[in-house]
C-alpha positions as CSV (number, residue, x, y, z in Angstrom):
1,M,1.5,-38.2,68.8
2,R,-1.3,-38.7,66.2
3,E,-4.9,-38.9,67.2
4,L,-5.8,-42.3,68.6
5,E,-9.0,-44.0,67.8
6,L,-10.2,-47.3,69.2
7,R,-12.5,-49.9,67.6
8,H,-14.1,-52.8,69.4
9,I,-13.5,-56.3,68.1
10,P,-16.8,-58.2,68.4
11,G,-17.0,-61.2,70.7
12,E,-15.7,-62.3,74.0
13,Y,-12.2,-63.7,74.6
14,Y,-10.3,-65.7,77.2
15,V,-6.7,-65.4,78.4
16,N,-5.4,-69.0,78.8
17,R,-2.2,-69.9,80.6
18,L,-0.6,-73.3,79.8
19,D,2.6,-74.8,81.2
20,A,5.8,-73.8,79.4
21,G,6.2,-77.1,77.6
22,A,2.6,-77.4,76.4
23,A,1.8,-77.8,72.8
24,I,0.3,-74.7,71.2
25,P,-3.3,-75.5,70.2
26,E,-4.5,-74.6,66.7
27,P,-6.9,-71.7,66.2
28,N,-10.4,-72.6,65.1
29,D,-10.8,-69.9,62.4
30,E,-11.0,-67.4,65.1
31,F,-10.9,-63.7,64.2
32,F,-8.4,-62.9,67.0
33,W,-5.8,-65.4,68.2
34,S,-2.6,-64.5,70.1
35,V,0.1,-66.8,71.4
36,T,3.1,-65.9,73.5
37,R,5.6,-68.5,74.6
38,T,8.2,-67.8,77.3
39,G,10.4,-70.0,79.4
40,D,7.7,-69.9,82.1
41,E,4.4,-70.3,80.3
42,V,2.4,-70.2,77.1
43,S,-0.4,-67.6,77.0
44,V,-3.1,-68.0,74.4
45,V,-5.8,-65.3,73.9
46,S,-8.7,-66.8,72.0
47,A,-12.5,-66.9,71.8
48,R,-12.6,-70.1,73.9
49,A,-11.4,-71.4,77.2
50,L,-8.8,-74.1,76.5
51,P,-8.8,-77.4,78.4
52,D,-6.1,-77.9,80.9
53,A,-5.5,-74.1,81.1
54,R,-5.8,-71.6,83.8
55,V,-8.3,-69.3,82.4
56,E,-9.3,-65.6,82.9
57,G,-12.3,-64.1,81.2
58,P,-14.4,-63.2,79.4
59,W,-12.7,-60.1,78.0
60,V,-13.6,-57.7,75.2
61,I,-10.9,-56.4,72.9
62,F,-10.3,-52.9,71.6
63,R,-7.9,-52.2,68.7
64,I,-6.1,-49.0,67.9
65,V,-7.2,-48.1,64.4
66,G,-4.4,-47.8,61.8
67,T,-0.7,-48.7,61.9
68,L,1.5,-47.4,64.7
69,D,5.0,-46.3,63.9
70,F,7.7,-47.8,66.1
71,S,9.0,-44.3,66.9
72,L,5.8,-43.3,68.8
73,T,6.1,-43.1,72.5
74,G,3.4,-43.0,75.2
75,V,0.7,-44.8,73.3
76,L,-0.2,-47.3,75.9
77,H,0.2,-44.7,78.6
78,R,-2.4,-42.5,76.9
79,L,-4.8,-45.5,76.5
80,L,-4.3,-47.1,79.9
81,G,-4.2,-43.9,82.1
82,P,-8.0,-43.2,81.8
83,L,-8.7,-46.9,82.6
84,A,-6.4,-46.9,85.6
85,D,-8.2,-43.7,86.9
86,A,-11.5,-45.6,86.5
87,G,-10.2,-48.7,88.3
88,I,-10.4,-50.9,85.2
89,S,-7.7,-53.6,84.9
90,V,-6.4,-54.5,81.4
91,F,-4.5,-57.1,79.5
92,A,-2.5,-55.4,76.6
93,I,-1.1,-57.0,73.5
94,S,1.1,-55.4,71.0
95,T,1.7,-56.6,67.4
96,F,3.9,-55.3,64.7
97,D,1.2,-52.9,63.4
98,T,-0.8,-51.8,66.4
99,D,-1.9,-52.4,70.0
100,Y,-4.9,-54.2,71.5
101,V,-6.4,-53.5,74.9
102,L,-8.5,-56.2,76.6
103,V,-10.8,-55.3,79.5
104,R,-13.1,-57.6,81.3
105,S,-16.5,-57.9,79.6
106,R,-18.3,-56.4,82.6
107,D,-16.0,-53.3,82.3
108,G,-16.4,-52.7,78.5
109,D,-19.0,-49.9,78.7
110,Q,-17.2,-48.2,81.5
111,A,-13.9,-48.4,79.5
112,V,-15.6,-46.8,76.5
113,T,-16.9,-44.0,78.7
114,A,-13.4,-43.4,80.3
115,W,-11.8,-43.2,76.8
116,R,-14.4,-40.9,75.4
117,D,-14.3,-38.6,78.4
118,S,-10.5,-38.4,77.9
119,G,-10.9,-37.5,74.2
120,I,-10.2,-40.9,72.6
121,P,-12.9,-41.7,70.1
122,T,-14.1,-45.3,70.7
123,L,-16.5,-47.3,68.5
124,R,-18.2,-50.2,70.3
125,T,-20.1,-52.6,68.0
């Protein structure tokens, strides 16, 4: 596996849960906006808590630098293992190009330390 490097995305974010039939709200020119719709729910990660949603947060986001090849294995295992060992819960999102790891804002510095101690370079802005 190639060397992993993480970069912090500035700001705080919220994980919003809406009912399955809910309309998907429009982003407000947010840098990071993720929507997942299933038969059971709509999850929206955004820089704001949405009205009528069950909300968790605030979170901070770290992005794997570069594009990950689909043939790579163990990427999330490598990233999440040090956090599990440190007792830090996560919310992970994968896109076509890369992976994002969200940790609660209060755990951000501890997550950076855990990654650095495990040899994963992490830049926090």
